[in-house]
C-alpha positions in Angstrom: 82.3 109.4 84.7 85.2 109.1 82.4 86.6 112.5 83.1 87.4 111.6 86.7 89.1 108.4 85.6 91.3 110.3 83.1 92.1 113.1 85.5 95.6 113.3 87.0 97.7 115.6 89.1 99.8 116.9 86.1 96.5 117.7 84.2 95.3 119.8 87.2 98.7 121.5 87.5 98.8 122.2 83.7 95.4 123.8 84.0 96.4 126.0 86.9 99.7 127.0 85.3 97.8 127.9 82.1 95.5 130.2 84.0 98.3 131.6 86.1 100.3 132.5 83.0 97.3 133.7 80.9 95.9 135.9 83.6 99.0 137.5 85.1 100.8 138.1 81.7 98.1 140.3 80.3 95.5 141.3 82.9 97.1 144.8 83.3 96.4 145.4 79.6 92.7 144.5 80.1 92.4 146.9 83.0 94.0 149.6 80.9 91.4 148.9 78.1 88.5 149.1 80.5 89.8 152.4 82.0 90.1 153.9 78.4 86.3 153.8 78.2 86.0 155.3 81.7 85.2 152.1 83.5 85.2 152.1 87.3 86.1 149.3 89.7 82.6 147.6 89.5 82.7 147.6 85.7 86.2 146.3 85.6 85.2 143.5 88.0 82.3 142.8 85.6 84.8 142.5 82.7 86.8 139.9 84.7 83.5 138.0 85.5 82.4 138.0 81.8 85.9 137.0 80.5 86.5 134.3 83.1 83.0 132.8 82.5 83.4 132.9 78.7 86.9 131.5 78.6 85.9 128.8 81.2 82.8 127.6 79.5 84.2 127.7 76.0 87.2 125.7 77.2 85.6 123.2 79.6 82.4 122.2 77.8 83.8 121.5 74.3 86.7 119.7 75.8 84.4 117.4 77.7 82.1 116.9 74.7 84.9 116.2 72.1 87.4 114.6 74.5 90.0 116.8 73.1 91.7 119.9 74.6 90.0 123.1 73.6 91.7 126.2 74.9 90.1 129.6 74.7 91.5 133.0 76.0 90.8 136.6 75.8 92.4 138.6 73.0 95.5 140.3 74.5 96.5 142.2 71.4 92.8 143.2 71.1 92.9 144.6 74.6 96.0 146.6 73.6 94.2 148.0 70.6 91.2 149.0 72.9 93.5 150.6 75.4 94.9 153.0 72.8 91.9 153.4 70.5 89.2 153.5 73.2 89.8 157.0 74.4 86.8 159.2 73.6 84.3 156.4 73.3 81.7 155.6 75.9 81.2 152.2 77.5 77.9 151.8 75.5 79.8 152.4 72.2 82.5 150.0 73.3 79.9 147.3 73.9 78.4 147.9 70.5 81.9 147.5 69.0 82.4 144.3 71.0 79.2 142.9 69.6 80.0 143.9 66.0 83.4 142.2 66.4 81.7 139.1 67.8 79.4 139.0 64.8 82.4 139.1 62.4 84.1 136.3 64.4 80.9 134.2 64.3 80.6 134.8 60.5 84.3 133.8 60.0 83.6 130.5 61.8 80.2 129.7 60.4 81.3 130.3 56.8 84.4 128.2 57.3 86.6 130.7 55.4 89.1 131.0 58.2 89.7 127.3 58.4 90.1 127.1 54.6 92.8 129.7 54.8 94.5 127.7 57.6 94.3 124.5 55.5 96.5 126.1 52.9 99.4 126.9 55.3 102.0 124.1 55.3 102.4 122.2 58.6 106.1 123.2 58.7 105.2 126.9 58.7 102.5 126.4 61.3 105.0 124.6 63.5 107.5 127.4 63.0 104.9 130.0 63.8 104.0 128.2 67.1 107.7 127.8 68.0 108.2 131.5 67.4 105.3 132.5 69.6 106.3 130.2 72.4 110.0 130.9 72.2 109.5 134.4 73.6 108.2 132.8 76.8 111.1 130.4 76.9 113.5 133.3 76.7 111.7 135.2 79.5 112.1 132.1 81.8 115.9 132.7 81.7 116.0 136.5 81.5 114.0 136.4 84.8 117.3 135.2 86.3 118.6 138.8 86.0 116.3 139.9 88.8 115.6 136.7 90.7 118.6 134.4 90.1 118.1 132.1 93.3 114.4 131.5 92.4 115.1 130.7 88.8 118.0 128.3 89.8 115.8 126.5 92.3 113.1 126.1 89.6 115.4 125.0 86.9 117.1 122.4 89.2 113.7 121.1 90.4 112.5 120.9 86.8 115.6 119.0 85.6 115.5 116.5 88.5 111.8 116.1 88.0 112.3 115.3 84.3 114.8 112.7 85.2 113.1 110.9 88.1 109.4 111.9 87.9 108.8 113.2 84.4 105.0 113.3 84.6 105.3 115.6 87.7 108.1 117.8 86.7 106.0 120.9 86.2 103.8 120.5 89.4 106.9 119.9 91.5 108.7 122.9 90.0 105.6 125.1 90.8 105.4 123.8 94.3 109.2 124.4 94.9 108.9 127.9 93.5 105.9 128.8 95.7 107.6 127.4 98.8 110.9 129.2 98.0 109.2 132.5 97.2 107.0 132.2 100.4 110.1 131.5 102.6 111.7 134.7 101.3 108.6 136.8 101.7 108.2 137.4 98.0 104.5 136.5 97.8 102.4 139.6 98.3 99.1 138.6 100.0 98.1 142.1 100.9 95.9 142.5 97.9 94.0 139.2 98.6 90.4 139.7 99.7 87.3 137.6 99.3 84.7 139.1 97.0 82.2 137.8 94.5 82.2 139.6 91.2 78.9 141.1 90.1 78.0 141.4 86.5 77.2 145.0 85.3 75.0 145.2 82.2 76.0 148.0 79.8 73.5 148.7 77.0 75.1 148.7 73.5 75.3 151.8 71.5 76.0 151.2 67.8 77.7 153.8 65.6 79.9 153.6 62.6 82.7 155.5 64.2 83.1 152.8 66.9 82.8 150.0 64.4 85.5 151.4 62.2 87.8 152.6 65.0 87.2 149.7 67.5 85.4 146.7 66.1 87.3 146.2 62.8 90.8 146.5 64.4 89.8 144.3 67.2 88.6 141.6 64.7 91.7 141.8 62.6 94.2 141.5 65.5 92.1 138.7 67.2 92.0 136.6 64.0 95.6 137.3 62.9 97.4 137.4 66.2 95.4 135.0 68.3 93.3 132.6 66.3 96.0 131.9 63.7 98.7 130.8 66.2 95.9 129.0 68.2 95.2 126.8 65.2 98.9 126.2 64.8 99.1 125.1 68.4 96.2 122.6 67.9 97.6 121.1 64.7 101.2 121.0 66.1 99.9 118.9 69.0 98.3 116.5 66.6 94.6 117.2 67.3 91.9 117.4 64.6 89.5 119.8 66.3 86.5 121.3 64.3 88.2 124.7 63.9 85.2 126.5 62.3 82.8 125.3 65.0 85.2 126.3 67.7 85.6 129.8 66.2 81.8 130.0 66.0 81.5 129.1 69.6 83.9 131.8 70.7 82.1 134.4 68.5 78.7 133.5 70.0 80.0 133.5 73.6 81.5 136.9 73.0 78.2 138.2 71.5 76.2 137.1 74.6 78.8 138.3 77.2 79.8 141.5 75.4 77.3 143.7 77.4 79.1 142.6 80.6 82.6 143.2 79.3 83.8 140.3 77.2 85.4 142.2 74.4 86.8 139.2 72.3 87.3 135.5 73.0 89.5 133.4 70.8 91.6 130.3 70.5 94.7 130.3 72.8 98.2 129.5 71.7 100.4 129.9 74.8 98.1 128.3 77.3 97.0 125.7 74.8 100.6 124.5 74.4 100.7 124.1 78.2 97.7 121.9 78.3 98.3 120.0 75.0 101.9 119.0 75.7 103.3 115.8 77.3 103.6 117.6 80.7 99.8 117.6 80.9 99.7 113.8 80.3 101.7 111.3 78.3 98.5 110.0 76.7 97.2 112.6 74.2 93.6 111.2 74.6 93.7 112.2 78.3 95.0 115.7 77.9 91.5 117.1 77.5 91.2 116.9 81.3 93.9 119.7 81.6 91.7 122.0 79.4 88.7 121.2 81.5 90.6 122.0 84.6 91.8 125.2 83.0 88.2 126.1 82.1 87.1 125.4 85.7 89.8 127.6 87.1 88.8 130.4 84.7 85.2 130.1 85.9 86.4 130.4 89.4 88.4 133.4 88.4 85.2 135.0 87.0 82.9 134.2 90.0 85.5 135.0 92.7 87.1 137.7 90.8 88.7 139.7 93.6 90.0 136.7 95.6 91.4 134.7 92.7 92.8 137.8 90.9 94.6 138.7 94.2 95.9 135.2 94.6 97.3 135.0 91.0 98.9 138.4 91.1 100.5 137.7 94.5 103.2 135.5 92.8 106.4 137.2 91.8 106.6 138.1 88.1 109.8 136.1 87.7 108.0 133.0 89.1 105.3 133.3 86.4 107.8 133.9 83.7 110.0 131.0 84.6 107.1 128.4 85.1 105.7 129.4 81.7 109.0 129.0 79.9 109.9 125.7 81.6 106.4 124.2 81.0 106.7 125.1 77.3 110.2 123.7 76.7 109.0 120.4 75.2 106.5 122.1 72.9 109.1 124.6 71.7 111.5 121.8 70.9 108.8 119.7 69.1 107.7 122.7 67.1 111.3 123.5 65.9 111.9 119.8 65.1 108.7 119.7 63.0 109.4 123.0 61.3 113.0 122.1 60.2 112.9 118.5 59.5 112.0 118.9 55.8 114.9 120.5 53.9 112.6 121.8 51.2 110.7 124.1 53.6 113.6 124.8 56.0 114.4 128.4 55.0 110.8 129.4 54.8 110.2 127.9 58.2 113.2 129.6 59.8 112.0 132.9 58.4 108.6 132.4 59.8 110.1 131.5 63.2 112.4 134.5 63.3 109.8 137.1 62.2 107.3 135.7 64.7 110.0 135.7 67.5 111.0 139.3 66.7 107.7 140.6 68.0 107.5 143.1 65.2 104.0 144.8 64.8 103.1 146.5 61.6 99.8 148.4 61.2 98.8 147.3 64.6 99.0 143.6 63.6 101.3 141.3 65.6 104.3 139.3 64.5 102.4 136.0 64.3 100.6 137.2 61.2 103.7 138.7 59.6 105.6 135.6 60.3 103.2 133.5 58.2 103.2 136.2 55.5 107.0 136.2 55.3 107.1 132.4 55.3 104.6 132.1 52.5 106.4 134.7 50.4 109.6 132.8 50.9 107.9 129.6 49.7 106.4 131.3 46.7 109.8 132.8 45.6 111.7 129.5 46.1 109.2 126.9 44.9 106.5 128.4 42.8 106.6 126.4 39.5 110.2 125.4 40.3 111.5 122.4 38.4 113.1 119.7 40.5 116.8 119.4 40.5 118.2 116.9 38.1 
């Protein structure tokens, strides 16, 4: 099988780092969202099962089929919306809202309107958007030194030495060194680690217009604007020509099927996609799909062995997770900035997009990724709409 021939240690490492970063950086928000609807431990475990299975299958199967990295994640800003807006609604009403949102996502993919909108955004702005999204993780890699200076220094030194002598294995070596250093200092908390299979809990949907207006529509808007939009930017910045509309449709259908078990919204990933689509996953772009497949398999394991895998991933120090994410994304951030700023005609619009996205500003509940694109497009319109070339 070609997959096993293309598979490599860096690809497996990239897949694991992507799951580590994706899960630990936002799982607390998902738990808060579930508790907002009155979910108990069994229902929360079912949410992890449904989300892990959905993300895993939607990442691994299309990646194997198309031989290109397809990265799917849960909607972190969507979970934040649910955590605040979900109070007062039952689990049944929540599932009804998840299914309504899934139907809208499927419609956006099947009609192709979202891809048509993305096709009108210049590549320089898309690259600036991606760089702005990822730069926050790059900054966190070094701000982690405030609370764990020795750990971050060990990781940085290992990464730099790895980039010089074994560039393909720089990130795996950095991760191994970090785990060994943290374990030697007793910083890995294994007390919460226990083996347990997650059991899906079916919740019958209850449909009501209040839940659709208060939950489904905001969930759909933030998922498309704050997740799928930078996700497409990540794909195109990496140089892949994936069928965007078909992929969006797949995430919508998967959400629709798994919503009664707790999958509130699945979407294209940007952060973890950059990890698996960069040179650190493999120097050959045609073999990087194996990193996405590995990521999908790890997500499936996360869903099936929810308690054990969740305990393992959350056992690592927060500074280790922040640092490995930032170091793994350094190359992608640099490439994004280079692509965004190389054309002088679009430079100011691109830097505006980058800075607004990096700022993390949220207006009307919509994240900075969307407003970064809006600001960049407005800058382009003001500067270049019907402008005559200089003589």
